[in-house]
Backbone as JSON Lines, residues from 0, in Angstrom:
{"i":0,"aa":"X","n":[128.19,134.35,100.66],"ca":[127.08,133.82,99.79],"c":[127.75,132.52,98.93]}
{"i":1,"aa":"X","n":[129.12,132.52,98.66],"ca":[129.82,131.29,98.29],"c":[129.58,130.32,99.19]}
{"i":2,"aa":"X","n":[129.7,130.54,100.44],"ca":[129.47,129.4,101.57],"c":[128.13,128.78,101.44]}
{"i":3,"aa":"X","n":[127.21,129.57,101.3],"ca":[125.78,129.07,101.31],"c":[125.74,128.05,99.91]}
{"i":4,"aa":"X","n":[126.29,128.74,98.84],"ca":[126.08,127.73,97.58],"c":[126.9,126.54,97.82]}
{"i":5,"aa":"X","n":[128.04,126.58,98.47],"ca":[128.82,125.29,98.6],"c":[128.15,124.34,99.48]}
{"i":6,"aa":"X","n":[127.48,124.89,100.52],"ca":[126.67,124.05,101.51],"c":[125.61,123.33,100.67]}
{"i":7,"aa":"X","n":[124.88,123.99,99.84],"ca":[123.76,123.6,99.18],"c":[124.1,122.55,98.12]}
{"i":8,"aa":"X","n":[125.22,122.93,97.45],"ca":[125.83,121.92,96.57],"c":[126.23,120.55,97.27]}
{"i":9,"aa":"X","n":[126.85,120.72,98.33],"ca":[127.22,119.59,99.15],"c":[126.16,118.74,99.67]}
{"i":10,"aa":"X","n":[125.1,119.44,100.09],"ca":[123.87,118.74,100.61],"c":[123.29,117.94,99.54]}
{"i":11,"aa":"X","n":[123.29,118.28,98.33],"ca":[122.66,117.54,97.12],"c":[123.42,116.48,96.77]}
{"i":12,"aa":"X","n":[124.74,116.51,97.01],"ca":[125.67,115.51,96.48],"c":[125.92,114.58,97.69]}
{"i":13,"aa":"X","n":[125.47,114.97,98.83],"ca":[125.84,114.19,99.99],"c":[125.18,112.56,99.98]}
{"i":14,"aa":"X","n":[125.69,111.74,100.64],"ca":[125.24,110.36,100.59],"c":[125.86,109.58,99.49]}
{"i":15,"aa":"X","n":[125.52,108.37,99.39],"ca":[126.11,107.51,98.44],"c":[125.17,107.5,97.11]}
{"i":16,"aa":"X","n":[125.82,107.34,95.92],"ca":[125.1,107.19,94.71],"c":[124.06,106.05,94.78]}
{"i":17,"aa":"X","n":[124.57,104.98,95.32],"ca":[123.5,103.96,95.59],"c":[122.43,104.4,96.37]}
{"i":18,"aa":"X","n":[122.56,105.11,97.34],"ca":[121.4,105.5,98.37],"c":[120.44,106.34,97.49]}
{"i":19,"aa":"X","n":[120.98,107.16,96.62],"ca":[120.1,108.01,95.81],"c":[119.18,107.29,94.92]}
{"i":20,"aa":"X","n":[120.01,106.33,94.24],"ca":[119.24,105.31,93.33],"c":[118.22,104.42,94.07]}
{"i":21,"aa":"X","n":[118.57,104.0,95.23],"ca":[117.56,103.38,96.12],"c":[116.37,104.13,96.39]}
{"i":22,"aa":"X","n":[116.65,105.45,96.68],"ca":[115.28,106.2,96.83],"c":[114.48,106.27,95.47]}
{"i":23,"aa":"X","n":[115.27,106.56,94.4],"ca":[114.32,106.51,93.26],"c":[113.64,105.13,92.88]}
{"i":24,"aa":"X","n":[114.41,104.16,93.14],"ca":[113.89,102.86,92.95],"c":[112.53,102.5,93.85]}
{"i":25,"aa":"X","n":[112.71,103.1,95.16],"ca":[111.59,102.97,96.2],"c":[110.43,103.83,95.65]}
{"i":26,"aa":"X","n":[110.64,105.03,95.2],"ca":[109.73,105.98,94.64],"c":[108.96,105.12,93.53]}
{"i":27,"aa":"X","n":[109.7,104.49,92.55],"ca":[108.92,103.86,91.46],"c":[108.15,102.68,92.05]}
{"i":28,"aa":"X","n":[108.73,101.98,92.94],"ca":[108.04,100.78,93.58],"c":[106.81,101.24,94.13]}
{"i":29,"aa":"X","n":[106.76,102.33,94.83],"ca":[105.54,102.81,95.46],"c":[104.63,103.22,94.47]}
{"i":30,"aa":"X","n":[105.03,103.76,93.28],"ca":[104.09,104.04,92.33],"c":[103.55,102.94,91.63]}
{"i":31,"aa":"X","n":[104.29,101.8,91.63],"ca":[103.76,100.59,91.07],"c":[102.63,100.03,92.04]}
{"i":32,"aa":"X","n":[102.9,100.31,93.39],"ca":[101.73,99.85,94.36],"c":[100.39,100.63,93.9]}
{"i":33,"aa":"X","n":[100.38,101.66,93.39],"ca":[99.11,102.3,92.95],"c":[98.73,102.08,91.64]}
{"i":34,"aa":"X","n":[99.77,101.95,90.68],"ca":[99.56,101.54,89.14],"c":[98.84,100.25,88.93]}
{"i":35,"aa":"X","n":[99.23,99.21,89.76],"ca":[98.88,97.83,89.51],"c":[97.32,97.71,89.74]}
{"i":36,"aa":"X","n":[97.03,98.18,90.96],"ca":[95.54,98.08,91.2],"c":[94.73,98.77,90.3]}
{"i":37,"aa":"X","n":[95.24,99.83,89.57],"ca":[94.44,100.54,88.57],"c":[94.14,99.58,87.33]}
{"i":38,"aa":"X","n":[95.19,99.08,86.93],"ca":[95.0,98.21,85.71],"c":[94.24,96.95,86.02]}
{"i":39,"aa":"X","n":[94.44,96.28,87.38],"ca":[93.76,95.13,87.78],"c":[92.22,95.48,87.82]}
{"i":40,"aa":"X","n":[91.82,96.54,88.36],"ca":[90.37,97.03,88.24],"c":[89.84,97.49,87.03]}
{"i":41,"aa":"X","n":[90.69,98.23,86.18],"ca":[90.29,98.54,84.86],"c":[89.99,97.37,83.94]}
{"i":42,"aa":"X","n":[90.75,96.31,83.87],"ca":[90.27,95.22,82.96],"c":[90.26,93.87,83.6]}
{"i":43,"aa":"X","n":[90.49,93.79,84.99],"ca":[90.4,92.57,85.7],"c":[91.66,91.61,85.39]}
{"i":44,"aa":"X","n":[92.72,91.88,85.96],"ca":[93.91,90.89,85.9],"c":[94.04,89.84,86.69]}
{"i":45,"aa":"X","n":[92.93,89.77,87.5],"ca":[92.72,88.43,88.34],"c":[93.36,88.56,89.86]}
{"i":46,"aa":"X","n":[93.83,89.64,90.27],"ca":[94.27,89.57,91.58],"c":[93.03,90.07,92.65]}
{"i":47,"aa":"X","n":[92.52,91.12,92.4],"ca":[91.42,91.51,93.27],"c":[90.23,91.67,92.5]}
{"i":48,"aa":"X","n":[90.37,91.51,91.18],"ca":[89.24,91.61,90.19],"c":[89.45,90.5,89.29]}
{"i":49,"aa":"X","n":[88.19,89.86,88.79],"ca":[88.08,89.01,87.89],"c":[88.76,87.65,88.11]}
{"i":50,"aa":"X","n":[88.89,87.17,89.37],"ca":[89.42,85.82,89.6],"c":[88.36,85.06,90.25]}
{"i":51,"aa":"X","n":[88.11,83.89,89.9],"ca":[87.13,83.04,90.47],"c":[87.7,82.41,91.82]}
{"i":52,"aa":"X","n":[87.05,82.71,92.81],"ca":[87.66,82.24,94.12],"c":[87.75,80.68,94.35]}
{"i":53,"aa":"X","n":[86.81,80.05,93.76],"ca":[86.95,78.53,93.89],"c":[87.87,77.78,92.95]}
{"i":54,"aa":"X","n":[87.95,78.19,91.61],"ca":[88.7,77.65,90.68],"c":[90.1,78.26,90.37]}
{"i":55,"aa":"X","n":[90.13,79.55,90.73],"ca":[91.4,80.37,90.36],"c":[91.46,80.89,88.93]}
{"i":56,"aa":"X","n":[90.3,80.49,88.2],"ca":[90.53,81.0,86.73],"c":[90.28,82.52,86.73]}
{"i":57,"aa":"X","n":[90.96,83.03,85.91],"ca":[91.08,84.65,85.58],"c":[90.38,84.92,84.33]}
{"i":58,"aa":"X","n":[89.3,85.62,84.38],"ca":[88.58,86.11,83.24],"c":[88.7,87.54,82.83]}
{"i":59,"aa":"X","n":[89.74,87.85,82.24],"ca":[89.88,89.33,81.96],"c":[88.82,89.9,81.46]}
{"i":60,"aa":"X","n":[88.32,91.24,81.76],"ca":[87.2,91.9,81.14],"c":[86.04,91.33,81.72]}
{"i":61,"aa":"X","n":[85.88,90.56,82.9],"ca":[84.73,90.07,83.29],"c":[83.78,91.32,83.86]}
{"i":62,"aa":"X","n":[82.68,90.97,84.29],"ca":[81.64,92.02,84.63],"c":[82.06,92.89,85.82]}
{"i":63,"aa":"X","n":[83.03,92.37,86.68],"ca":[83.63,93.27,87.79],"c":[84.66,94.35,87.35]}
{"i":64,"aa":"X","n":[85.23,94.14,86.21],"ca":[86.2,95.03,85.61],"c":[85.47,96.44,85.33]}
{"i":65,"aa":"X","n":[86.27,97.56,85.61],"ca":[85.76,98.79,85.28],"c":[85.18,98.98,84.0]}
{"i":66,"aa":"X","n":[86.09,98.65,82.91],"ca":[85.64,98.82,81.55],"c":[84.45,98.05,81.12]}
{"i":67,"aa":"X","n":[84.01,96.9,82.04],"ca":[82.84,96.26,81.72],"c":[81.62,96.78,82.58]}
{"i":68,"aa":"X","n":[81.89,97.7,83.28],"ca":[80.9,98.45,83.88],"c":[80.72,97.99,85.38]}
{"i":69,"aa":"X","n":[81.8,97.33,85.9],"ca":[81.87,97.04,87.22],"c":[82.09,98.16,88.31]}
{"i":70,"aa":"X","n":[81.47,98.26,89.54],"ca":[81.64,99.11,90.52],"c":[82.88,98.67,91.34]}
{"i":71,"aa":"X","n":[83.97,99.24,91.05],"ca":[85.39,98.86,91.56],"c":[85.53,99.2,93.07]}
{"i":72,"aa":"X","n":[84.79,100.04,93.57],"ca":[84.91,100.47,95.11],"c":[83.93,99.85,95.89]}
{"i":73,"aa":"X","n":[82.87,99.3,95.29],"ca":[81.74,98.72,96.07],"c":[82.04,97.73,97.07]}
{"i":74,"aa":"X","n":[82.85,96.71,96.82],"ca":[83.13,95.74,97.56],"c":[84.05,96.16,98.85]}
{"i":75,"aa":"X","n":[85.16,96.98,98.53],"ca":[86.0,97.44,99.45],"c":[85.34,98.48,100.38]}
{"i":76,"aa":"X","n":[84.61,99.4,99.94],"ca":[83.87,100.39,100.84],"c":[82.57,99.58,101.44]}
{"i":77,"aa":"X","n":[81.96,98.62,100.78],"ca":[80.92,98.01,101.34],"c":[81.44,96.99,102.56]}
{"i":78,"aa":"X","n":[82.59,96.72,102.58],"ca":[83.04,95.89,103.59],"c":[83.87,96.66,104.77]}
{"i":79,"aa":"X","n":[83.59,97.96,104.72],"ca":[84.28,98.82,105.75],"c":[83.93,98.57,107.18]}
{"i":80,"aa":"X","n":[84.9,98.6,108.13],"ca":[84.78,98.1,109.5],"c":[85.1,99.26,110.36]}
{"i":81,"aa":"X","n":[84.87,99.35,111.68],"ca":[85.47,100.44,112.54],"c":[84.41,101.57,112.67]}
{"i":82,"aa":"X","n":[84.91,102.56,113.43],"ca":[84.08,103.85,113.69],"c":[83.59,104.54,112.45]}
{"i":83,"aa":"X","n":[84.12,104.47,111.39],"ca":[83.72,105.13,110.12],"c":[82.93,104.28,109.13]}
{"i":84,"aa":"X","n":[82.75,103.13,109.56],"ca":[82.25,102.12,108.65],"c":[80.85,102.59,107.9]}
{"i":85,"aa":"X","n":[79.94,103.19,108.75],"ca":[78.76,103.87,108.18],"c":[79.02,104.64,107.04]}
{"i":86,"aa":"X","n":[80.1,105.61,107.35],"ca":[80.34,106.76,106.2],"c":[80.81,106.09,104.99]}
{"i":87,"aa":"X","n":[81.72,105.1,105.17],"ca":[82.29,104.29,103.89],"c":[81.37,103.48,103.18]}
{"i":88,"aa":"X","n":[80.45,102.9,104.1],"ca":[79.49,101.95,103.4],"c":[78.41,102.73,102.56]}
{"i":89,"aa":"X","n":[78.29,103.95,102.97],"ca":[77.34,104.79,102.39],"c":[77.71,105.26,101.03]}
{"i":90,"aa":"X","n":[79.26,105.28,101.04],"ca":[79.83,105.73,99.61],"c":[79.89,104.53,98.72]}
{"i":91,"aa":"X","n":[79.75,103.38,99.2],"ca":[79.84,102.15,98.41],"c":[78.99,102.06,97.23]}
{"i":92,"aa":"X","n":[77.75,102.56,97.16],"ca":[76.85,102.47,95.96],"c":[77.01,103.71,95.13]}
{"i":93,"aa":"X","n":[77.78,104.62,95.39],"ca":[77.81,105.81,94.46],"c":[78.93,105.69,93.68]}
{"i":94,"aa":"X","n":[78.61,105.81,92.23],"ca":[79.54,105.51,91.24],"c":[80.59,106.55,91.04]}
{"i":95,"aa":"X","n":[80.48,107.67,91.52],"ca":[81.41,108.69,91.53],"c":[82.73,108.37,92.12]}
{"i":96,"aa":"X","n":[82.58,107.4,93.24],"ca":[83.59,106.92,94.07],"c":[84.65,106.24,93.21]}
{"i":97,"aa":"X","n":[84.15,105.5,92.23],"ca":[84.89,104.76,91.14],"c":[85.82,105.59,90.39]}
{"i":98,"aa":"X","n":[85.26,106.71,89.98],"ca":[86.06,107.77,89.17],"c":[87.12,108.46,90.06]}
{"i":99,"aa":"X","n":[86.85,108.8,91.26],"ca":[87.72,109.39,92.05],"c":[88.86,108.47,92.34]}
{"i":100,"aa":"X","n":[88.61,107.37,92.85],"ca":[89.53,106.22,93.11],"c":[90.44,105.9,91.93]}
{"i":101,"aa":"X","n":[89.86,105.65,90.84],"ca":[90.73,105.12,89.55],"c":[91.59,106.39,89.12]}
{"i":102,"aa":"X","n":[91.08,107.55,89.16],"ca":[91.92,108.64,88.75],"c":[93.04,108.87,89.8]}
{"i":103,"aa":"X","n":[92.77,108.7,91.04],"ca":[93.85,108.76,92.14],"c":[94.93,107.65,91.86]}
{"i":104,"aa":"X","n":[94.4,106.4,91.67],"ca":[95.47,105.33,91.54],"c":[96.36,105.73,90.25]}
{"i":105,"aa":"X","n":[95.74,106.03,89.22],"ca":[96.48,106.27,88.03],"c":[97.32,107.41,88.07]}
{"i":106,"aa":"X","n":[96.8,108.51,88.66],"ca":[97.63,109.8,88.72],"c":[98.84,109.49,89.72]}
{"i":107,"aa":"X","n":[98.58,109.04,90.86],"ca":[99.65,108.83,91.88],"c":[100.55,107.81,91.35]}
{"i":108,"aa":"X","n":[100.13,106.79,90.72],"ca":[101.0,105.81,90.19],"c":[101.99,106.26,89.15]}
{"i":109,"aa":"X","n":[101.4,106.97,88.0],"ca":[102.21,107.48,87.1],"c":[103.17,108.59,87.5]}
{"i":110,"aa":"X","n":[102.8,109.52,88.5],"ca":[103.69,110.37,89.02],"c":[104.85,109.81,89.73]}
{"i":111,"aa":"X","n":[104.55,108.84,90.5],"ca":[105.69,108.37,91.3],"c":[106.54,107.54,90.35]}
{"i":112,"aa":"X","n":[105.95,106.68,89.47],"ca":[106.86,106.05,88.5],"c":[107.63,106.78,87.62]}
{"i":113,"aa":"X","n":[107.03,107.74,87.09],"ca":[107.89,108.42,85.98],"c":[108.73,109.71,86.73]}
{"i":114,"aa":"X","n":[108.32,110.01,87.86],"ca":[109.1,111.17,88.6],"c":[108.69,112.59,88.22]}
{"i":115,"aa":"X","n":[107.39,112.64,87.73],"ca":[106.84,114.02,87.28],"c":[105.64,114.17,88.09]}
{"i":116,"aa":"X","n":[105.4,115.53,88.59],"ca":[104.23,115.68,89.22],"c":[104.28,115.1,90.52]}
{"i":117,"aa":"X","n":[105.48,114.78,91.22],"ca":[105.62,113.99,92.37],"c":[105.14,114.88,93.57]}
{"i":118,"aa":"X","n":[105.15,116.18,93.49],"ca":[104.78,116.91,94.66],"c":[103.33,116.74,94.96]}
{"i":119,"aa":"X","n":[102.41,116.78,93.72],"ca":[100.91,116.48,93.93],"c":[100.86,114.92,94.51]}
{"i":120,"aa":"X","n":[101.58,114.11,94.1],"ca":[101.62,112.61,94.54],"c":[102.01,112.67,96.04]}
{"i":121,"aa":"X","n":[102.97,113.35,96.34],"ca":[103.44,113.35,97.85],"c":[102.36,113.81,98.83]}
{"i":122,"aa":"X","n":[101.31,114.47,98.26],"ca":[100.25,114.81,99.3],"c":[99.05,114.1,98.97]}
{"i":123,"aa":"X","n":[98.83,113.66,97.77],"ca":[97.56,112.92,97.4],"c":[97.65,111.49,97.89]}
{"i":124,"aa":"X","n":[98.82,110.94,97.74],"ca":[98.94,109.51,98.11],"c":[98.62,109.28,99.61]}
{"i":125,"aa":"X","n":[99.38,110.09,100.49],"ca":[98.98,109.87,101.96],"c":[97.37,110.04,102.26]}
{"i":126,"aa":"X","n":[96.73,110.96,101.56],"ca":[95.53,111.25,101.8],"c":[94.52,109.95,101.28]}
{"i":127,"aa":"X","n":[94.91,109.42,100.09],"ca":[94.14,108.17,99.76],"c":[94.46,107.01,100.66]}
{"i":128,"aa":"X","n":[95.66,106.9,101.29],"ca":[96.11,105.77,102.16],"c":[95.27,106.02,103.4]}
{"i":129,"aa":"X","n":[95.28,107.05,103.79],"ca":[94.68,107.37,105.16],"c":[93.17,107.11,105.09]}
{"i":130,"aa":"X","n":[92.61,107.38,103.91],"ca":[91.2,106.87,103.69],"c":[90.96,105.46,103.65]}
{"i":131,"aa":"X","n":[91.93,104.93,103.01],"ca":[91.95,103.27,103.02],"c":[91.96,102.66,104.56]}
{"i":132,"aa":"X","n":[93.0,103.41,105.19],"ca":[93.25,102.98,106.58],"c":[91.95,103.12,107.39]}
{"i":133,"aa":"X","n":[91.31,104.27,107.33],"ca":[90.23,104.53,108.34],"c":[89.03,103.83,107.84]}
{"i":134,"aa":"X","n":[88.92,103.27,106.52],"ca":[87.77,102.42,106.08],"c":[87.63,101.1,106.71]}
{"i":135,"aa":"X","n":[88.99,100.64,107.12],"ca":[88.95,99.3,107.7],"c":[89.65,99.23,109.05]}
{"i":136,"aa":"X","n":[89.17,99.99,109.91],"ca":[90.0,99.96,111.46],"c":[89.22,98.79,112.12]}
{"i":137,"aa":"X","n":[89.96,98.31,112.92],"ca":[91.38,98.43,113.27],"c":[92.22,97.47,112.56]}
{"i":138,"aa":"X","n":[93.56,97.64,112.1],"ca":[94.29,96.71,111.51],"c":[94.52,95.37,112.31]}
{"i":139,"aa":"X","n":[94.72,94.43,111.74],"ca":[94.54,92.94,112.22],"c":[95.92,92.7,113.03]}
{"i":140,"aa":"X","n":[97.01,93.26,112.42],"ca":[98.31,92.83,112.87],"c":[98.94,93.73,113.98]}
{"i":141,"aa":"X","n":[98.41,94.87,114.06],"ca":[98.94,96.05,114.99],"c":[97.72,96.85,115.24]}
{"i":142,"aa":"X","n":[97.38,97.29,116.36],"ca":[96.15,98.14,116.71],"c":[96.26,99.6,116.06]}
{"i":143,"aa":"X","n":[97.45,99.97,115.73],"ca":[97.46,101.42,115.41],"c":[98.2,101.63,114.01]}
{"i":144,"aa":"X","n":[99.28,100.86,113.7],"ca":[100.01,101.16,112.62],"c":[99.96,99.84,111.52]}
{"i":145,"aa":"X","n":[99.77,100.23,110.31],"ca":[99.8,99.23,109.31],"c":[100.5,99.83,108.01]}
{"i":146,"aa":"X","n":[100.43,99.01,106.91],"ca":[101.3,99.48,105.71],"c":[100.77,100.86,105.15]}
{"i":147,"aa":"X","n":[99.45,101.19,105.42],"ca":[98.98,102.36,104.83],"c":[99.62,103.57,105.52]}
{"i":148,"aa":"X","n":[99.77,103.55,106.68],"ca":[100.4,104.63,107.54],"c":[101.84,104.81,107.24]}
{"i":149,"aa":"X","n":[102.56,103.59,107.13],"ca":[103.98,103.52,106.82],"c":[104.24,104.22,105.45]}
{"i":150,"aa":"X","n":[103.43,103.72,104.35],"ca":[103.56,104.34,103.1],"c":[103.16,105.84,103.05]}
{"i":151,"aa":"X","n":[102.18,106.25,103.78],"ca":[101.81,107.68,103.84],"c":[102.81,108.47,104.42]}
{"i":152,"aa":"X","n":[103.65,108.02,105.32],"ca":[104.7,108.8,105.85],"c":[105.82,108.73,104.87]}
{"i":153,"aa":"X","n":[106.12,107.48,104.24],"ca":[107.37,107.39,103.39],"c":[107.13,108.06,102.03]}
{"i":154,"aa":"X","n":[106.08,108.16,101.43],"ca":[106.17,108.84,100.12],"c":[106.39,110.21,100.11]}
{"i":155,"aa":"X","n":[105.92,111.17,101.0],"ca":[106.36,112.47,100.95],"c":[107.75,112.65,101.46]}
{"i":156,"aa":"X","n":[108.18,111.95,102.3],"ca":[109.53,111.9,102.83],"c":[110.45,111.62,101.47]}
{"i":157,"aa":"X","n":[110.18,110.53,100.9],"ca":[111.08,110.24,99.71],"c":[111.22,111.17,98.61]}
{"i":158,"aa":"X","n":[109.83,111.7,98.27],"ca":[109.69,112.54,97.29],"c":[110.43,113.91,97.57]}
{"i":159,"aa":"X","n":[110.2,114.39,98.76],"ca":[110.77,115.77,99.06],"c":[112.33,115.67,99.13]}
{"i":160,"aa":"X","n":[112.81,114.66,99.49],"ca":[114.26,114.48,99.72],"c":[114.81,114.21,98.32]}
{"i":161,"aa":"X","n":[114.18,113.22,97.39],"ca":[114.66,112.94,96.24],"c":[114.5,114.09,95.19]}
{"i":162,"aa":"X","n":[113.67,115.02,95.43],"ca":[113.55,116.3,94.47],"c":[114.96,116.89,94.37]}
{"i":163,"aa":"X","n":[115.75,116.76,95.21],"ca":[117.07,117.41,95.3],"c":[117.91,116.83,94.01]}
{"i":164,"aa":"X","n":[117.78,115.49,93.87],"ca":[118.63,114.74,92.87],"c":[117.9,113.52,92.66]}
{"i":165,"aa":"X","n":[117.14,113.6,91.47],"ca":[116.44,112.36,91.19],"c":[117.34,111.66,90.06]}
{"i":166,"aa":"X","n":[117.79,110.53,90.45],"ca":[118.78,109.76,89.55],"c":[117.89,109.04,88.48]}
{"i":167,"aa":"X","n":[116.65,108.6,88.84],"ca":[115.94,107.72,87.89],"c":[114.65,108.37,87.63]}
{"i":168,"aa":"X","n":[114.32,108.57,86.39],"ca":[112.93,109.09,86.18],"c":[113.17,110.37,85.19]}
{"i":169,"aa":"X","n":[111.95,110.94,84.95],"ca":[111.82,112.15,83.96],"c":[111.89,113.44,84.84]}
{"i":170,"aa":"X","n":[112.13,113.36,86.06],"ca":[112.02,114.56,86.73],"c":[112.86,115.73,86.44]}
{"i":171,"aa":"X","n":[114.07,115.43,86.07],"ca":[115.02,116.55,85.78],"c":[114.51,117.29,84.48]}
{"i":172,"aa":"X","n":[114.03,116.32,83.49],"ca":[113.43,117.02,82.37],"c":[112.22,117.8,82.6]}
{"i":173,"aa":"X","n":[111.36,117.16,83.46],"ca":[109.97,117.93,83.83],"c":[110.28,119.13,84.4]}
{"i":174,"aa":"X","n":[111.26,119.19,85.42],"ca":[111.57,120.39,86.13],"c":[112.09,121.56,85.27]}
{"i":175,"aa":"X","n":[112.57,121.15,84.1],"ca":[113.27,122.19,83.19],"c":[112.16,122.77,82.36]}
{"i":176,"aa":"X","n":[110.87,122.34,82.21],"ca":[109.98,122.84,81.46],"c":[109.6,124.33,82.05]}
{"i":177,"aa":"X","n":[109.27,125.12,81.2],"ca":[108.72,126.62,81.65],"c":[107.73,126.52,82.57]}
{"i":178,"aa":"X","n":[106.5,125.8,82.11],"ca":[105.3,125.71,82.92],"c":[105.48,125.17,84.22]}
{"i":179,"aa":"X","n":[106.42,124.26,84.53],"ca":[106.7,123.71,85.7],"c":[107.56,124.58,86.44]}
{"i":180,"aa":"X","n":[108.51,125.34,85.9],"ca":[109.2,126.26,86.72],"c":[108.37,127.51,87.14]}
{"i":181,"aa":"X","n":[107.36,127.87,86.52],"ca":[106.55,128.98,86.91],"c":[105.33,128.45,87.86]}
{"i":182,"aa":"X","n":[105.13,127.13,88.04],"ca":[104.22,126.72,88.82],"c":[104.84,125.43,89.71]}
{"i":183,"aa":"X","n":[105.58,125.92,90.77],"ca":[106.25,124.86,91.52],"c":[105.43,123.66,91.94]}
{"i":184,"aa":"X","n":[104.16,123.89,92.07],"ca":[103.37,122.75,92.69],"c":[103.31,121.65,91.67]}
{"i":185,"aa":"X","n":[103.61,121.82,90.48],"ca":[103.75,120.9,89.36],"c":[104.91,119.91,89.45]}
{"i":186,"aa":"X","n":[105.86,120.37,90.06],"ca":[107.33,119.54,90.3],"c":[106.65,118.2,90.64]}
């Protein structure tokens, strides 16, 4: 039994301190990848929402911002291409897709950035990324692989490895809560 504990302890402490910190920083960066478009679509920060294509002027809270009543998934889903285009284009005018998309961006973004609820994010992020990938097939730079697939593979890998030793974030505190201890899926 002592050998098993020693092996488990060694595996958690294996690798360099910098490597563990880089895993945490990568998790946080991936979280920001989801959280930024949430805020951009929520209030219109001028990257994909509320920027005039001709003048480059940004009008925060323009009519396309979600808080101003804009349909934030309409343009993306409406421009779907590939074999699933009809399915995604059919969802473009349904406002419930805005709610699912925005809640997903916020939840995944916060979970990965804060290091809490990362198990849920580890499985919902690849699902969201897969849907984004299949809505615009085929990628323009590679016929099979693009950043959606790479991130969809990286997020669960990073989260599941980093759960052993999270150097940056609120994960250690989160995992110490009784409700999380009794509901492992909340980790």
